[in-house]
C-alpha positions in Angstrom: -36.7 -0.8 14.2 -34.9 0.5 11.2 -30.7 0.0 10.9 -28.4 2.4 9.2 -25.3 2.1 7.1 -23.8 5.0 5.7 -21.7 5.3 2.3 -19.3 7.7 2.7 -17.2 6.6 -0.3 -17.3 9.6 -2.8 -13.8 10.0 -3.0 -12.8 13.0 -5.5 -10.5 10.8 -7.6 -12.3 9.0 -10.4 -10.5 5.5 -9.5 -11.6 5.3 -5.8 -15.0 7.1 -6.1 -18.2 4.3 -5.4 -20.3 4.0 -8.4 -24.2 4.4 -8.3 -24.0 0.5 -8.9 -22.1 -0.1 -5.8 -24.1 1.2 -3.7 -27.0 -0.4 -4.9 -25.5 -3.6 -4.6 -24.6 -2.9 -0.9 -28.4 -1.9 -0.2 -29.4 -5.2 -1.9 -26.8 -7.2 0.5 -28.6 -5.5 3.5 -31.6 -6.2 2.5 -35.3 -5.3 4.4 -34.8 -3.5 7.4 -31.9 -1.3 6.6 -31.4 2.6 5.7 -28.6 3.3 3.3 -27.5 6.3 3.3 -25.1 7.8 0.5 -23.2 11.4 1.7 -22.8 13.3 -1.3 -19.5 14.9 -0.5 -16.4 14.3 -1.0 -14.6 11.8 1.0 -11.0 12.6 0.5 -9.6 9.0 0.2 -5.5 9.6 -0.4 -3.2 8.3 2.4 -5.5 6.8 5.6 -8.1 9.2 5.0 -10.3 9.8 7.6 -10.8 13.4 7.7 -14.6 13.2 6.8 -17.1 16.4 6.0 -19.6 18.2 7.4 -22.6 15.6 5.6 -20.4 12.7 7.0 -21.4 13.5 10.4 -25.1 14.4 10.0 -25.2 11.1 8.2 -23.7 8.8 10.7 -25.7 10.0 13.3 -27.5 6.4 14.6 -25.3 4.8 11.9 -24.7 0.8 13.2 -22.3 0.8 10.1 -20.1 3.2 8.3 -18.3 2.4 5.3 -15.6 5.3 4.0 -11.9 5.9 3.9 -10.7 6.1 7.3 -13.2 6.5 9.9 -13.3 10.3 10.9 -13.6 11.0 15.0 -16.2 12.8 14.3 -18.1 10.1 13.2 -17.8 8.1 15.8 -19.2 10.9 18.2 -22.2 11.6 16.0 -23.0 8.1 15.6 -23.7 8.1 19.1 -22.5 4.6 20.4 -24.9 2.9 17.5 -21.7 2.1 15.7 -20.4 -1.5 15.4 -18.8 -1.8 12.2 -16.8 0.4 10.3 -15.1 -0.4 7.0 -11.8 1.6 5.5 -11.1 1.6 1.7 -7.9 2.3 2.4 -5.3 0.0 3.7 -3.5 1.9 6.0 -5.7 3.1 8.5 -3.4 5.1 10.6 -5.3 8.2 11.5 -8.5 6.3 12.7 -6.8 4.0 15.3 -6.6 6.8 18.0 -9.9 7.4 18.7 -11.1 3.5 17.8 -9.1 2.0 20.3 -11.2 0.7 23.0 -14.4 2.1 21.1 -15.9 -1.3 21.2 -16.2 -0.9 17.5 -15.1 -3.4 14.5 -12.5 -1.7 12.2 -11.8 -3.6 8.6 -9.6 -2.3 6.0 -9.2 -2.9 2.4 -5.7 -5.2 2.6 -5.1 -7.1 -0.3 -7.6 -4.8 -2.6 -5.0 -2.8 -3.8 -2.5 -6.1 -3.8 -2.4 -7.0 -7.7 -2.0 -3.6 -9.1 1.2 -2.6 -6.7 2.6 -6.1 -7.2 2.3 -5.3 -10.9 3.9 -2.0 -10.1 7.0 -3.1 -7.9 7.6 -6.2 -11.4 7.5 -3.0 -13.7 10.0 -0.9 -11.3 12.6 -3.8 -11.1 12.0 -4.2 -14.9 13.0 -0.3 -15.2 16.5 -0.7 -13.6 17.4 -4.3 -14.6 17.2 -4.0 -18.4 18.1 -0.1 -18.5 15.1 1.7 -19.2 15.9 4.6 -17.4 19.3 5.2 -19.5 17.2 4.7 -22.5 14.9 7.0 -21.9 17.6 9.5 -20.7 19.2 9.1 -24.0 16.1 9.5 -26.3 15.6 12.6 -24.6 19.4 13.6 -25.3 18.4 12.4 -28.8 21.6 9.6 -28.2 22.3 6.4 -29.8 23.4 4.9 -26.7 24.2 1.6 -27.9 27.6 1.1 -26.8 26.6 2.4 -23.1 24.7 -1.1 -23.1 26.9 -3.5 -25.7 30.1 -2.3 -23.3 28.1 -3.4 -20.3 28.9 0.4 -19.0 25.0 0.3 -18.3 24.6 -2.7 -15.4 21.7 -5.1 -17.3 20.7 -8.0 -15.4 18.0 -11.0 -16.0 15.5 -11.5 -13.9 16.7 -15.4 -13.4 19.8 -13.7 -11.8 18.2 -11.3 -9.2 17.3 -12.0 -5.4 14.3 -10.1 -4.2 13.8 -9.2 -0.6 10.4 -8.2 0.5 9.6 -6.2 3.6 6.2 -7.2 4.8 4.6 -10.2 3.3 1.1 -8.9 3.8 -1.5 -8.7 0.6 1.1 -6.9 -1.0 4.1 -8.6 -0.2 2.7 -12.0 -1.0 1.5 -10.9 -4.6 4.9 -9.5 -5.2 6.2 -12.6 -4.3 4.1 -14.9 -6.0 5.0 -12.4 -9.2 9.4 -12.8 -8.7 8.8 -16.3 -8.2 7.2 -17.0 -11.3 9.6 -15.4 -13.4 12.6 -16.6 -12.2 13.3 -14.8 -9.5 14.8 -16.2 -5.7 12.7 -14.7 -3.1 13.1 -14.4 0.8 10.7 -12.0 3.5 10.4 -10.3 6.5 7.2 -9.8 8.3 6.2 -9.1 12.3 5.2 -13.1 12.4 7.5 -14.6 10.8 6.3 -18.1 11.9 2.9 -17.1 9.6 5.3 -17.7 6.5 4.8 -16.8 2.8 4.0 -18.2 -0.2 5.7 -22.0 -1.3 9.3 -21.4 -2.9 10.3 -18.8 -0.3 14.1 -18.8 0.0 13.5 -18.2 4.0 11.2 -16.1 6.2 12.4 -14.1 9.0 11.5 -11.4 12.0 11.8 -7.6 11.9 15.7 -8.6 13.6 16.5 -10.1 10.2 16.0 -7.0 8.2 19.8 -6.0 7.7 20.3 -9.6 6.9 17.6 -9.2 4.2 18.9 -6.2 3.1 22.1 -7.8 2.3 20.7 -10.4 0.0 18.2 -8.8 -1.5 19.5 -7.0 -5.2 15.5 -5.5 -5.4 14.8 -4.7 -2.0 11.1 -4.2 -1.6 9.2 -2.0 1.0 5.7 -3.7 1.6 5.2 -3.4 5.5 2.4 -1.6 7.5 3.3 1.7 9.2 3.5 0.6 12.6 5.4 1.9 15.7 7.8 -0.7 15.3 8.2 -0.2 11.4 8.7 3.1 11.4 12.2 4.6 10.0 12.8 0.6 9.9 15.1 1.0 6.2 17.5 3.5 7.7 21.1 3.9 7.3 22.4 0.7 8.9 19.7 -1.3 6.5 20.6 0.3 3.5 24.6 0.2 4.1 24.2 -3.5 3.8 22.6 -3.7 0.2 24.7 -5.1 -2.5 26.2 -3.0 -4.9 24.2 -2.3 -7.7 20.6 -2.9 -5.7 17.4 -1.1 -6.4 15.0 -0.1 -3.5 11.6 -0.2 -4.1 8.9 1.4 -1.5 5.1 1.1 -2.2 4.5 1.3 1.6 4.5 4.3 3.7 7.5 6.9 3.1 7.8 7.0 7.1 9.4 3.6 6.7 12.3 4.7 4.8 15.0 7.4 5.4 15.0 9.0 2.5 18.0 11.2 3.9 20.3 8.2 4.3 19.2 6.9 0.6 20.3 9.7 -0.8 23.7 9.3 1.0 23.7 5.5 -0.5 23.3 6.9 -4.1 25.4 9.5 -3.8 28.0 7.1 -3.4 27.2 5.4 -6.9 26.8 2.0 -5.2 23.6 1.8 -6.0 21.4 1.2 -8.8 18.6 3.0 -8.1 15.3 3.5 -6.5 11.5 3.5 -7.5 9.5 5.3 -5.0 5.7 5.4 -4.6 5.3 6.6 -1.5 7.1 9.4 0.3 8.0 11.4 3.0 5.9 14.6 2.8 3.3 14.5 -0.1 3.4 15.7 -2.7 6.7 15.8 -2.5 8.1 19.6 -3.0 9.2 21.2 -5.0 13.2 21.4 -5.9 13.7 18.1 -4.0 16.0 16.2 -5.2 14.5 12.9 -5.8 12.9 14.8 -8.8 16.2 15.5 -11.2 17.8 12.5 -9.4 18.8 10.5 -12.8 18.9 7.0 -10.5 15.6 8.0 -8.9 12.1 6.6 -10.4 9.5 8.8 -8.9 5.9 7.5 -8.5 3.0 10.2 -7.5 1.7 7.5 -5.0 -0.4 5.8 -7.8 0.7 2.4 -7.8 -2.7 0.8 -6.2 -4.6 2.9 -9.2 -6.5 0.2 -11.2 -9.8 0.2 -13.4 -10.5 -3.6 -11.6 -10.5 -1.4 -7.8 -14.2 -1.0 -7.4 -14.7 -4.9 -8.7 -12.5 -6.2 -5.6 -13.6 -3.4 -3.2 -17.5 -4.0 -3.4 -16.9 -7.8 -3.5 -15.2 -7.2 0.2 -17.5 -5.4 1.6 -20.3 -7.4 -0.1 -19.2 -10.5 1.7 -18.2 -8.7 4.8 -22.1 -7.6 5.0 -23.2 -11.2 4.8 -21.1 -11.9 7.8 -21.8 -9.3 9.7 -25.9 -10.1 9.8 -24.8 -14.1 9.2 -23.0 -13.3 12.8 -19.7 -14.8 11.3 -16.2 -13.2 11.7 -15.4 -10.7 9.2 -12.2 -10.5 6.9 -9.9 -8.3 7.5 -10.3 -7.4 10.6 -7.8 -4.7 11.8 -6.1 -5.2 15.0 -6.1 -1.8 16.5 -3.2 -2.1 18.6 -1.1 -3.5 16.0 -2.7 -1.0 13.5 -3.0 -3.1 10.8 
């Protein structure tokens, strides 16, 4: 009997759209006895994905494996009980969890695949504020030679070796950020749901969620890289933001739901925060007229910190390795805890 794998990865965005070579590599990894069905319809890949298409529901009938951006509820229904393993090309899978819980389907995600470019983006954001690039850009737009502002220390300019980085979330992204920060001479501490798991060598300390306020109080650069769960939603609220030192920078590459944007704006208004670099927002696209757009100390990034020309190199490597593990009956990489949410 022929077994079926569905490839529903034709994202509208070029960076995430599966190339034909990837489909061929998936087919080769499966070998004989498998039917590979590519879905030739747009598969929304933004955020957690998971909306699916009519074509994906047809293709999913009798599928044993589904590769997509999130797992639409209709795919689970269409498979008719045959689905055993679903993989999401996204790191976040919140939209897929409600209908997968209790289904018996193993879900894997792409956590870690996006870590390297996102960590690069975080380091760039740190440099943007630490070296005063925001003020240089503003002065250039105004045609001003702002040397006096820098030389007279009106603009706070700091060296990397003087910066304390706090990383909220020490998964793939947080770990990659930590390694870069340490290599550049910064000191790093972190918070994660299971602090006993530790983190990269060189961390000053690792605490649990109850240590988030302490982390903020010791962070010149506070990086939000945790997954969205019931425990982390709005975890970075007013009480945490008020613990940040003067001239601290807030950097969010996780989900907008983890950060109280109103409290952040209030904190920026006091003049004590150096700035905020935000790649994610509570509402996306960021609404026209939102205060972030024109705020002189906010860097707005349109949820693109993960964009890289090397995405498919890493994503395909993960998929092919997991296909081999699946066929061998070995544990899969990146299995999502459906109760924890990541």
